[in-house]
Residue frames as qw, qx, qy, qz and C-alpha x, y, z in Angstrom:
[[0.316, -0.619, 0.143, 0.705, 19.61, 21.02, -32.65],
 [0.541, 0.815, 0.075, -0.192, 19.47, 23.22, -35.71],
 [0.827, 0.151, 0.172, 0.513, 22.22, 22.92, -38.28],
 [0.213, -0.748, 0.149, 0.611, 24.93, 25.54, -38.67],
 [0.650, 0.738, 0.085, -0.163, 25.12, 26.89, -42.21],
 [0.606, 0.686, -0.309, 0.258, 28.86, 27.53, -42.70],
 [0.743, -0.096, -0.379, 0.543, 32.19, 26.99, -40.96],
 [0.132, 0.365, -0.151, 0.909, 32.26, 30.77, -40.37],
 [0.591, -0.524, -0.162, -0.591, 28.90, 30.54, -38.55],
 [0.876, -0.286, -0.362, 0.139, 30.20, 27.68, -36.42],
 [0.552, 0.136, -0.295, 0.768, 33.31, 29.63, -35.54],
 [0.134, -0.449, 0.046, -0.882, 31.29, 32.72, -34.62],
 [0.744, -0.491, -0.272, -0.363, 28.87, 30.73, -32.44],
 [0.819, -0.193, -0.357, 0.406, 31.78, 29.18, -30.53],
 [0.320, 0.268, -0.190, 0.889, 33.36, 32.61, -30.15],
 [0.390, -0.514, -0.089, -0.759, 30.09, 34.11, -28.86],
 [0.834, -0.409, -0.357, -0.095, 29.65, 31.20, -26.43],
 [0.702, -0.063, -0.337, 0.624, 33.11, 31.84, -24.95],
 [0.090, 0.456, -0.071, 0.882, 32.54, 35.59, -24.57],
 [0.154, -0.254, -0.733, 0.612, 31.50, 36.54, -21.05],
 [0.206, 0.354, 0.243, -0.879, 29.19, 39.37, -22.04],
 [0.405, 0.081, -0.590, -0.694, 27.41, 37.70, -24.94],
 [0.601, -0.036, 0.575, -0.553, 24.15, 36.21, -23.66],
 [0.341, 0.110, 0.916, 0.179, 22.74, 32.95, -24.97],
 [0.394, 0.712, 0.480, -0.326, 19.75, 34.95, -26.18],
 [0.179, 0.759, -0.341, -0.524, 22.01, 36.79, -28.66],
 [0.132, -0.235, 0.909, 0.319, 23.13, 33.47, -30.12],
 [0.348, 0.434, 0.822, -0.118, 19.50, 32.38, -30.38],
 [0.318, 0.800, 0.163, -0.483, 18.52, 35.63, -32.11],
 [0.155, 0.698, -0.524, -0.463, 21.37, 35.45, -34.61],
 [0.184, 0.325, -0.895, -0.242, 21.60, 31.70, -35.24],
 [0.765, -0.152, -0.295, -0.552, 18.40, 30.11, -33.89],
 [0.638, 0.017, -0.727, 0.255, 20.22, 28.00, -31.28],
 [0.560, -0.755, -0.044, -0.337, 18.89, 28.03, -27.72],
 [0.297, -0.728, 0.583, -0.204, 21.12, 27.46, -24.68],
 [0.832, -0.136, 0.534, -0.064, 20.77, 23.66, -24.81],
 [0.799, 0.584, 0.084, 0.115, 21.61, 23.66, -28.53],
 [0.188, 0.861, -0.417, 0.222, 24.74, 25.72, -27.82],
 [0.574, -0.525, 0.608, -0.161, 25.77, 23.30, -25.06],
 [0.903, 0.174, 0.393, 0.023, 25.34, 20.33, -27.44],
 [0.605, 0.770, -0.102, 0.173, 27.28, 22.14, -30.18],
 [0.087, -0.819, 0.525, -0.214, 30.12, 23.00, -27.80],
 [0.763, -0.302, 0.563, -0.097, 30.25, 19.41, -26.50],
 [0.870, 0.401, 0.270, 0.092, 30.50, 18.15, -30.09],
 [0.523, 0.805, -0.094, 0.265, 33.01, 20.70, -31.40],
 [0.134, -0.826, 0.478, -0.267, 35.39, 21.21, -28.46],
 [0.494, 0.216, -0.806, 0.247, 37.90, 18.81, -27.01],
 [0.607, -0.532, -0.590, -0.003, 36.57, 17.22, -23.78],
 [0.491, -0.351, -0.344, 0.719, 38.80, 19.29, -21.51],
 [0.042, 0.110, 0.163, 0.980, 37.97, 22.51, -23.36],
 [0.438, -0.491, -0.548, -0.517, 34.28, 21.73, -23.04],
 [0.600, -0.514, -0.536, 0.298, 34.64, 21.16, -19.28],
 [0.338, -0.184, -0.143, 0.912, 36.50, 24.46, -18.90],
 [0.151, -0.272, -0.352, -0.883, 33.82, 26.28, -20.89],
 [0.533, -0.542, -0.599, -0.252, 30.98, 24.74, -18.85],
 [0.541, -0.437, -0.434, 0.573, 32.72, 25.65, -15.62],
 [0.205, -0.026, 0.050, 0.977, 33.20, 29.20, -16.91],
 [0.274, -0.277, -0.373, -0.842, 29.61, 29.82, -18.04],
 [0.487, -0.471, -0.735, -0.003, 27.76, 27.95, -15.30],
 [0.379, -0.706, -0.447, 0.396, 26.19, 30.49, -13.02],
 [0.297, -0.099, 0.138, 0.940, 27.57, 33.47, -14.96],
 [0.227, 0.678, 0.522, -0.464, 24.80, 36.08, -14.86],
 [0.145, 0.601, -0.293, -0.730, 26.06, 37.92, -17.95],
 [0.037, -0.057, 0.897, 0.436, 25.24, 34.88, -20.11],
 [0.012, -0.570, -0.819, -0.063, 21.48, 35.41, -19.49],
 [0.015, 0.476, 0.182, 0.860, 19.70, 38.66, -20.31],
 [0.550, -0.672, -0.354, -0.347, 17.18, 38.27, -17.49],
 [0.771, -0.492, -0.230, 0.332, 19.90, 37.88, -14.86],
 [0.567, 0.159, -0.028, 0.808, 22.36, 40.52, -15.99],
 [0.171, -0.596, -0.291, 0.728, 22.57, 44.00, -14.59],
 [0.400, 0.855, 0.329, 0.019, 21.01, 46.81, -16.63],
 [0.195, -0.853, 0.315, 0.368, 24.44, 48.49, -16.41],
 [0.452, -0.161, 0.747, 0.460, 25.74, 45.93, -18.94],
 [0.491, 0.656, 0.172, -0.546, 24.54, 47.61, -22.10],
 [0.552, 0.621, -0.468, -0.303, 26.72, 46.01, -24.75],
 [0.997, -0.040, 0.018, -0.061, 27.85, 42.49, -25.54],
 [0.823, 0.221, -0.143, 0.503, 31.55, 43.23, -25.78],
 [0.494, -0.606, -0.075, 0.619, 34.30, 45.21, -24.12],
 [0.282, 0.932, 0.034, -0.225, 34.93, 48.62, -25.67],
 [0.087, -0.735, 0.609, 0.284, 38.55, 47.65, -26.33],
 [0.768, 0.034, 0.639, 0.019, 37.74, 44.26, -27.88],
 [0.671, 0.554, 0.416, 0.264, 37.54, 45.42, -31.50],
 [0.201, -0.765, 0.188, 0.582, 40.38, 47.93, -31.75],
 [0.732, 0.631, 0.201, 0.159, 41.30, 49.04, -35.23]]
């Protein structure tokens, strides 16, 4: 697994991993971590129960993989997610 540069990077990777519409490919593009690297990072950084909840949530979720997601999903976040 590649190393994470800063605590801010680590926090952002965990946030992206939890987001339903952010595919693993986006994490790999931005941080160089493939899906298995993200799984290892989450296992290391989360509490055991939180990790189990996350794995249950992302397992089989088509929006976490670009090849499986519908072409109708054109952005990685909800339009109301970043209100100002």
